[in-house]
C-alpha positions as CSV (number, residue, x, y, z in Angstrom):
1,M,-2.1,-41.7,-11.7
2,K,-1.6,-44.8,-13.8
3,N,-5.5,-45.1,-14.3
4,L,-5.6,-41.5,-15.4
5,L,-2.9,-41.9,-18.0
6,A,-4.5,-45.2,-19.3
7,S,-7.9,-43.4,-19.6
8,L,-6.4,-40.6,-21.4
9,A,-4.6,-42.8,-23.8
10,I,-7.8,-44.8,-24.5
11,G,-9.6,-41.7,-25.0
12,F,-7.2,-40.4,-27.6
13,L,-7.4,-43.7,-29.3
14,M,-11.0,-43.8,-29.6
15,F,-11.5,-40.3,-30.8
16,G,-8.7,-41.1,-33.3
17,M,-10.6,-44.3,-34.5
18,I,-13.9,-42.4,-34.6
19,G,-12.3,-39.9,-37.0
20,M,-11.2,-42.7,-39.3
21,V,-14.3,-44.8,-39.5
22,H,-16.7,-42.1,-41.0
23,A,-15.8,-41.2,-44.6
24,N,-18.1,-39.8,-47.3
25,L,-17.9,-42.2,-50.1
26,I,-19.0,-39.5,-52.5
27,T,-16.3,-37.2,-53.9
28,N,-17.2,-33.5,-54.4
29,G,-20.9,-33.9,-52.8
30,S,-21.1,-30.1,-52.5
31,F,-20.5,-29.7,-56.3
32,E,-18.0,-26.8,-55.5
33,T,-15.0,-28.0,-57.2
34,V,-15.1,-27.6,-61.2
35,P,-13.0,-28.4,-64.1
36,S,-13.0,-25.1,-65.8
37,T,-14.6,-21.6,-66.0
38,A,-17.3,-23.1,-68.8
39,T,-20.6,-21.7,-68.6
40,G,-24.0,-22.7,-70.1
41,Q,-26.2,-25.8,-70.1
42,G,-25.1,-29.5,-69.8
43,I,-22.1,-29.3,-67.9
44,M,-21.0,-31.0,-64.7
45,P,-18.9,-30.5,-61.8
46,S,-15.4,-32.4,-61.3
47,D,-16.0,-36.1,-60.3
48,W,-19.5,-36.2,-61.7
49,Q,-20.7,-37.5,-65.0
50,A,-23.8,-37.3,-67.1
51,T,-25.2,-40.9,-67.7
52,N,-28.1,-40.3,-69.9
53,V,-29.2,-36.6,-70.8
54,T,-26.9,-34.1,-69.3
55,P,-28.2,-32.4,-66.3
56,D,-27.2,-28.8,-65.4
57,T,-24.9,-27.0,-62.9
58,Y,-25.9,-23.6,-61.2
59,S,-23.7,-21.2,-59.6
60,N,-24.9,-18.4,-57.4
61,D,-22.6,-16.0,-59.4
62,G,-22.8,-17.7,-62.8
63,S,-19.1,-18.5,-62.6
64,Y,-19.8,-21.9,-63.9
65,G,-22.9,-23.4,-65.6
66,L,-25.7,-21.2,-65.2
67,L,-27.1,-18.3,-63.2
68,P,-30.0,-19.3,-61.1
69,S,-32.2,-17.0,-63.1
70,A,-31.5,-18.7,-66.3
71,G,-34.7,-19.7,-67.8
72,G,-36.4,-18.7,-64.7
73,N,-35.5,-22.1,-63.3
74,F,-34.3,-21.2,-59.9
75,T,-34.8,-17.4,-59.8
76,G,-34.0,-16.0,-56.2
77,V,-32.2,-19.3,-55.1
78,V,-28.8,-19.7,-54.0
79,A,-26.9,-22.9,-52.8
80,K,-27.4,-24.5,-49.6
81,E,-23.8,-24.2,-49.0
82,G,-21.2,-22.5,-51.1
83,K,-22.3,-21.4,-54.3
84,R,-23.1,-24.2,-56.6
85,W,-25.7,-27.2,-57.1
86,V,-26.9,-29.6,-59.7
87,A,-30.6,-30.1,-61.1
88,G,-31.8,-32.8,-63.3
89,W,-35.1,-32.7,-65.4
90,S,-37.4,-35.8,-64.8
91,S,-38.6,-35.6,-68.4
92,A,-36.9,-35.7,-71.8
93,G,-35.5,-39.2,-71.0
94,Q,-34.2,-38.2,-67.5
95,E,-31.4,-36.2,-66.9
96,R,-29.4,-38.7,-64.9
97,F,-25.8,-38.4,-63.4
98,G,-23.4,-40.0,-61.1
99,Q,-19.8,-40.9,-60.1
100,D,-17.5,-43.8,-58.9
101,L,-17.7,-44.2,-55.2
102,S,-14.4,-43.6,-53.4
103,S,-14.5,-47.2,-52.3
104,N,-16.9,-50.2,-52.8
105,L,-19.6,-50.9,-50.2
106,V,-19.1,-53.8,-47.5
107,S,-22.0,-56.3,-47.3
108,G,-23.5,-56.2,-43.9
109,L,-22.7,-52.5,-43.0
110,E,-25.5,-50.1,-42.5
111,Y,-25.1,-46.9,-44.7
112,D,-26.5,-43.6,-44.3
113,F,-27.4,-41.3,-47.4
114,S,-28.3,-37.8,-47.3
115,G,-28.7,-34.8,-49.5
116,W,-30.5,-31.3,-49.8
117,L,-33.2,-30.6,-52.4
118,H,-34.8,-27.6,-53.7
119,Q,-38.1,-27.4,-55.8
120,A,-37.7,-25.6,-59.0
121,V,-39.2,-22.1,-59.3
122,R,-40.4,-22.2,-63.0
123,S,-44.1,-22.7,-63.4
124,D,-44.0,-25.7,-65.6
125,L,-41.5,-27.3,-63.3
126,N,-42.7,-26.2,-60.0
127,Y,-43.7,-29.6,-58.9
128,S,-42.7,-32.1,-56.1
129,G,-39.8,-34.0,-57.2
130,G,-36.8,-36.0,-56.0
131,F,-34.2,-38.7,-57.1
132,E,-34.1,-42.3,-57.1
133,I,-30.8,-43.4,-56.1
134,Y,-29.2,-46.6,-57.6
135,L,-25.9,-48.5,-57.6
136,T,-24.5,-50.0,-60.6
137,D,-21.2,-51.5,-62.4
138,T,-22.3,-49.8,-65.6
139,P,-23.1,-46.1,-65.7
140,G,-26.5,-45.5,-67.5
141,T,-27.8,-48.9,-66.5
142,L,-30.0,-48.5,-63.1
143,T,-29.1,-52.0,-61.7
144,T,-30.1,-51.8,-57.9
145,Q,-32.1,-49.2,-56.2
146,I,-31.0,-48.3,-52.7
147,G,-33.4,-45.5,-51.7
148,F,-35.3,-42.5,-52.7
149,L,-34.3,-38.9,-52.0
150,G,-37.4,-36.6,-51.5
151,P,-40.0,-35.6,-52.5
152,T,-39.8,-31.7,-52.2
153,T,-43.0,-29.9,-50.8
154,S,-42.7,-26.4,-52.3
155,V,-40.6,-23.5,-53.4
156,A,-41.4,-21.7,-50.3
157,A,-39.8,-24.6,-48.3
158,G,-36.4,-23.8,-49.6
159,W,-33.7,-26.2,-49.4
160,Q,-34.9,-29.4,-47.4
161,Q,-32.7,-32.1,-46.0
162,Y,-33.7,-35.8,-47.0
163,S,-31.9,-39.2,-45.9
164,F,-32.4,-42.9,-45.6
165,S,-30.5,-45.8,-44.6
166,F,-29.8,-49.3,-46.0
167,T,-27.8,-52.4,-45.3
168,A,-25.2,-53.3,-48.1
169,T,-25.7,-56.8,-49.5
170,I,-23.0,-58.9,-51.2
171,A,-24.4,-58.0,-54.7
172,M,-23.8,-54.4,-53.9
173,E,-20.2,-55.0,-53.4
174,S,-19.3,-55.0,-56.9
175,L,-21.4,-52.1,-57.7
176,G,-19.1,-49.0,-57.5
177,F,-21.0,-46.4,-59.4
178,I,-23.9,-44.4,-57.8
179,E,-26.5,-42.8,-60.1
180,F,-29.1,-40.2,-59.5
181,A,-32.4,-40.6,-61.4
182,P,-35.1,-37.7,-61.3
183,I,-38.5,-39.0,-61.2
184,V,-41.7,-37.9,-62.8
185,T,-44.6,-37.1,-60.4
186,A,-48.4,-37.4,-61.0
187,S,-48.5,-33.7,-61.1
188,G,-46.2,-33.1,-63.7
189,S,-42.3,-33.1,-64.6
190,A,-40.0,-32.0,-61.7
191,Y,-36.5,-30.3,-61.8
192,P,-35.2,-30.7,-58.5
193,G,-31.8,-29.0,-57.4
194,L,-29.3,-31.0,-55.5
195,D,-26.6,-30.0,-53.0
196,L,-24.6,-31.5,-50.2
197,V,-24.8,-35.1,-50.9
198,S,-23.2,-37.9,-48.5
199,L,-23.0,-41.5,-48.3
200,E,-21.3,-42.7,-45.1
201,G,-21.1,-46.3,-43.5
202,P,-19.8,-47.0,-40.0
203,G,-16.8,-49.2,-40.4
204,Q,-15.7,-47.5,-43.4
205,S,-12.1,-46.2,-43.0
206,S,-10.9,-43.0,-44.7
207,P,-8.5,-43.6,-47.5
208,V,-6.5,-40.7,-46.3
209,P,-7.2,-40.0,-42.6
210,E,-7.1,-36.2,-41.8
211,P,-3.9,-35.0,-39.9
212,A,-5.7,-34.4,-36.7
213,T,-7.2,-37.7,-36.7
214,M,-3.9,-39.3,-37.2
215,L,-2.4,-37.2,-34.3
216,L,-5.0,-38.3,-31.9
217,F,-4.6,-41.8,-33.0
218,G,-0.9,-41.7,-32.5
219,L,-1.3,-40.0,-29.0
220,G,-3.3,-42.8,-28.1
221,L,-1.0,-45.4,-29.0
222,L,2.0,-43.5,-27.5
223,G,0.0,-43.2,-24.3
224,L,-0.8,-47.0,-24.0
225,A,2.8,-47.8,-24.6
226,G,3.9,-45.5,-21.8
227,V,1.4,-47.1,-19.4
228,N,2.6,-50.5,-20.4
229,R,6.2,-49.5,-19.7
230,R,5.4,-48.3,-16.4
231,K,3.6,-51.4,-15.4
232,K,6.6,-53.6,-16.1
Protein backbone atom coordinates (compact mmCIF):
# COMPACT_ATOMS: atom_id res chain seq x y z
CA MET A 1 0.00 0.00 0.00
CA LYS A 2 2.83 2.37 0.89
CA ASN A 3 4.51 1.67 -2.43
CA LEU A 4 1.26 2.37 -4.28
CA LEU A 5 0.77 5.68 -2.49
CA ALA A 6 4.35 6.67 -3.20
CA SER A 7 3.97 5.80 -6.87
CA LEU A 8 0.76 7.82 -7.17
CA ALA A 9 2.30 10.79 -5.42
CA ILE A 10 5.35 10.73 -7.69
CA GLY A 11 3.07 10.40 -10.73
CA PHE A 12 1.05 13.48 -9.77
CA LEU A 13 4.28 15.36 -9.09
CA MET A 14 5.74 14.45 -12.46
CA PHE A 15 2.59 15.37 -14.39
CA GLY A 16 2.46 18.67 -12.54
CA MET A 17 6.06 19.42 -13.37
CA ILE A 18 5.57 18.49 -17.03
CA GLY A 19 2.75 21.00 -17.22
CA MET A 20 4.99 23.70 -15.81
CA VAL A 21 8.05 23.21 -18.00
CA HIS A 22 6.50 23.74 -21.42
CA ALA A 23 5.40 27.29 -22.12
CA ASN A 24 4.90 29.14 -25.38
CA LEU A 25 7.19 32.16 -25.20
CA ILE A 26 5.15 33.83 -27.93
CA THR A 27 1.98 35.62 -26.83
CA ASN A 28 -1.16 35.58 -29.00
CA GLY A 29 0.49 33.19 -31.44
CA SER A 30 -2.87 32.49 -33.07
CA PHE A 31 -3.46 36.23 -33.69
CA GLU A 32 -7.02 35.94 -32.35
CA THR A 33 -6.81 38.71 -29.74
CA VAL A 34 -7.09 42.17 -31.29
CA PRO A 35 -7.03 45.65 -29.73
CA SER A 36 -10.09 47.07 -31.50
CA THR A 37 -12.59 46.58 -34.31
CA ALA A 38 -10.45 48.47 -36.83
CA THR A 39 -10.52 47.32 -40.43
CA GLY A 40 -8.21 47.94 -43.37
CA GLN A 41 -4.56 47.37 -44.20
CA GLY A 42 -1.51 47.70 -42.01
CA ILE A 43 -2.91 46.87 -38.56
CA MET A 44 -1.66 44.20 -36.18
CA PRO A 45 -3.21 41.94 -33.50
CA SER A 46 -2.51 42.53 -29.81
CA ASP A 47 1.07 41.96 -28.59
CA TRP A 48 2.45 42.22 -32.14
CA GLN A 49 4.10 45.19 -33.81
CA ALA A 50 5.37 46.10 -37.25
CA THR A 51 9.12 46.66 -37.34
CA ASN A 52 9.51 47.89 -40.90
CA VAL A 53 6.70 48.19 -43.47
CA THR A 54 3.41 47.20 -41.82
CA PRO A 55 2.06 43.70 -42.61
CA ASP A 56 -1.65 42.87 -42.69
CA THR A 57 -4.13 40.98 -40.52
CA TYR A 58 -6.88 38.89 -42.11
CA SER A 59 -10.13 37.74 -40.48
CA ASN A 60 -12.49 35.16 -41.94
CA ASP A 61 -15.39 37.55 -41.40
CA GLY A 62 -13.53 40.83 -41.92
CA SER A 63 -14.16 41.82 -38.29
CA TYR A 64 -10.58 43.08 -37.92
CA GLY A 65 -8.11 43.96 -40.64
CA LEU A 66 -9.06 42.57 -44.04
CA LEU A 67 -11.39 40.03 -45.58
CA PRO A 68 -9.49 37.15 -47.23
CA SER A 69 -10.91 38.27 -50.58
CA ALA A 70 -9.44 41.79 -50.26
CA GLY A 71 -7.26 42.41 -53.30
CA GLY A 72 -7.73 38.78 -54.23
CA ASN A 73 -4.87 37.97 -51.86
CA PHE A 74 -6.38 34.99 -50.00
CA THR A 75 -9.74 34.43 -51.69
CA GLY A 76 -11.33 31.22 -50.37
CA VAL A 77 -8.83 30.85 -47.50
CA VAL A 78 -9.83 30.68 -43.83
CA ALA A 79 -7.56 30.70 -40.77
CA LYS A 80 -5.90 27.47 -39.76
CA GLU A 81 -7.58 27.81 -36.38
CA GLY A 82 -9.98 30.45 -35.17
CA LYS A 83 -10.57 33.26 -37.65
CA ARG A 84 -7.38 35.35 -37.99
CA TRP A 85 -3.89 35.25 -39.43
CA VAL A 86 -1.14 37.67 -40.47
CA ALA A 87 0.60 38.01 -43.86
CA GLY A 88 3.84 39.80 -44.73
CA TRP A 89 4.94 40.86 -48.22
CA SER A 90 8.55 40.11 -49.08
CA SER A 91 8.96 43.12 -51.39
CA ALA A 92 8.62 46.85 -50.80
CA GLY A 93 11.21 46.82 -48.04
CA GLN A 94 9.85 43.67 -46.38
CA GLU A 95 6.76 43.72 -44.20
CA ARG A 96 8.48 42.61 -41.01
CA PHE A 97 6.87 42.19 -37.60
CA GLY A 98 7.49 40.65 -34.19
CA GLN A 99 7.00 40.88 -30.45
CA ASP A 100 8.74 40.76 -27.07
CA LEU A 101 9.13 37.20 -25.82
CA SER A 102 7.37 36.41 -22.55
CA SER A 103 10.78 35.47 -21.12
CA ASN A 104 14.32 35.45 -22.47
CA LEU A 105 16.02 32.30 -23.69
CA VAL A 106 18.41 30.31 -21.52
CA SER A 107 21.73 29.33 -23.05
CA GLY A 108 22.30 25.61 -23.52
CA LEU A 109 18.60 24.76 -23.77
CA GLU A 110 17.05 23.46 -26.99
CA TYR A 111 14.01 25.31 -28.31
CA ASP A 112 11.34 24.23 -30.76
CA PHE A 113 9.81 26.74 -33.15
CA SER A 114 6.64 26.01 -35.13
CA GLY A 115 4.16 27.80 -37.36
CA TRP A 116 1.66 27.29 -40.18
CA LEU A 117 2.00 28.97 -43.58
CA HIS A 118 -0.38 29.47 -46.50
CA GLN A 119 0.71 30.62 -49.94
CA ALA A 120 -1.04 33.70 -51.31
CA VAL A 121 -3.72 33.16 -53.95
CA ARG A 122 -3.25 36.32 -56.06
CA SER A 123 -1.37 35.52 -59.27
CA ASP A 124 1.48 38.01 -58.80
CA LEU A 125 2.03 36.82 -55.21
CA ASN A 126 1.41 33.11 -55.78
CA TYR A 127 5.01 32.05 -55.21
CA SER A 128 6.67 29.85 -52.62
CA GLY A 129 7.53 31.95 -49.59
CA GLY A 130 8.43 31.86 -45.95
CA PHE A 131 9.93 33.77 -43.06
CA GLU A 132 13.45 34.09 -41.71
CA ILE A 133 13.20 34.19 -37.93
CA TYR A 134 15.50 36.48 -35.95
CA LEU A 135 16.21 37.42 -32.34
CA THR A 136 17.19 40.96 -31.53
CA ASP A 137 17.32 43.50 -28.73
CA THR A 138 16.31 46.30 -31.10
CA PRO A 139 13.12 45.78 -33.14
CA GLY A 140 13.86 46.39 -36.80
CA THR A 141 17.49 45.29 -36.49
CA LEU A 142 17.96 41.68 -37.63
CA THR A 143 20.62 40.62 -35.14
CA THR A 144 20.70 36.80 -34.98
CA GLN A 145 18.87 34.41 -37.29
CA ILE A 146 17.64 31.31 -35.47
CA GLY A 147 15.97 29.52 -38.38
CA PHE A 148 13.70 29.60 -41.40
CA LEU A 149 9.98 28.82 -41.59
CA GLY A 150 8.93 27.46 -44.99
CA PRO A 151 8.93 27.51 -47.93
CA THR A 152 5.32 27.05 -48.99
CA THR A 153 4.72 24.73 -51.94
CA SER A 154 1.40 25.75 -53.52
CA VAL A 155 -2.02 27.26 -52.84
CA ALA A 156 -3.56 23.82 -53.25
CA ALA A 157 -1.49 22.54 -50.31
CA GLY A 158 -3.47 24.80 -47.98
CA TRP A 159 -2.04 25.50 -44.54
CA GLN A 160 1.25 23.67 -44.01
CA GLN A 161 3.09 23.29 -40.71
CA TYR A 162 6.82 23.99 -40.54
CA SER A 163 9.20 23.74 -37.61
CA PHE A 164 12.83 23.80 -36.59
CA SER A 165 14.88 23.43 -33.41
CA PHE A 166 17.91 25.33 -32.15
CA THR A 167 20.08 25.56 -29.06
CA ALA A 168 20.27 28.96 -27.39
CA THR A 169 23.68 30.56 -27.03
CA ILE A 170 24.87 32.96 -24.34
CA ALA A 171 24.50 35.82 -26.82
CA MET A 172 20.82 34.97 -27.33
CA GLU A 173 20.01 35.43 -23.63
CA SER A 174 19.95 39.21 -24.04
CA LEU A 175 17.89 39.18 -27.26
CA GLY A 176 14.30 39.33 -26.05
CA PHE A 177 12.50 40.33 -29.27
CA ILE A 178 11.56 37.84 -32.02
CA GLU A 179 11.19 39.14 -35.57
CA PHE A 180 9.70 37.65 -38.74
CA ALA A 181 11.17 38.67 -42.11
CA PRO A 182 9.44 37.43 -45.31
CA ILE A 183 11.88 36.45 -48.05
CA VAL A 184 11.93 37.12 -51.79
CA THR A 185 12.21 33.89 -53.76
CA ALA A 186 13.89 33.26 -57.11
CA SER A 187 10.45 33.11 -58.74
CA GLY A 188 9.15 36.41 -57.43
CA SER A 189 7.87 38.27 -54.39
CA ALA A 190 5.84 36.25 -51.89
CA TYR A 191 3.13 37.10 -49.37
CA PRO A 192 2.79 34.09 -47.07
CA GLY A 193 0.05 33.90 -44.47
CA LEU A 194 1.16 32.91 -40.96
CA ASP A 195 -0.88 31.29 -38.16
CA LEU A 196 -0.45 29.33 -34.90
CA VAL A 197 3.10 30.32 -34.02
CA SER A 198 4.88 28.82 -31.02
CA LEU A 199 8.31 28.87 -29.43
CA GLU A 200 8.78 26.31 -26.67
CA GLY A 201 11.80 25.16 -24.71
CA PRO A 202 12.18 22.23 -22.30
CA GLY A 203 13.09 23.59 -18.93
CA GLN A 204 11.22 26.86 -19.41
CA SER A 205 8.73 27.31 -16.60
CA SER A 206 5.44 28.98 -17.28
CA PRO A 207 5.20 32.41 -15.53
CA VAL A 208 1.64 31.55 -14.44
CA PRO A 209 1.03 27.77 -14.30
CA GLU A 210 -2.46 26.62 -15.21
CA PRO A 211 -4.77 25.75 -12.25
CA ALA A 212 -4.87 22.08 -13.27
CA THR A 213 -1.09 21.97 -13.34
CA MET A 214 -0.85 23.48 -9.86
CA LEU A 215 -3.46 21.01 -8.56
CA LEU A 216 -1.48 18.02 -9.84
CA PHE A 217 1.74 19.44 -8.47
CA GLY A 218 0.11 20.07 -5.09
CA LEU A 219 -1.41 16.57 -4.93
CA GLY A 220 2.01 15.13 -5.60
CA LEU A 221 3.60 17.11 -2.76
CA LEU A 222 0.81 16.20 -0.34
CA GLY A 223 1.05 12.55 -1.31
CA LEU A 224 4.80 12.44 -0.71
CA ALA A 225 4.33 14.19 2.62
CA GLY A 226 1.75 11.58 3.66
CA VAL A 227 4.03 8.71 2.68
CA ASN A 228 6.90 10.21 4.69
CA ARG A 229 4.68 10.53 7.78
CA ARG A 230 3.68 6.86 7.55
CA LYS A 231 7.31 5.82 7.35
CA LYS A 232 8.18 7.53 10.66
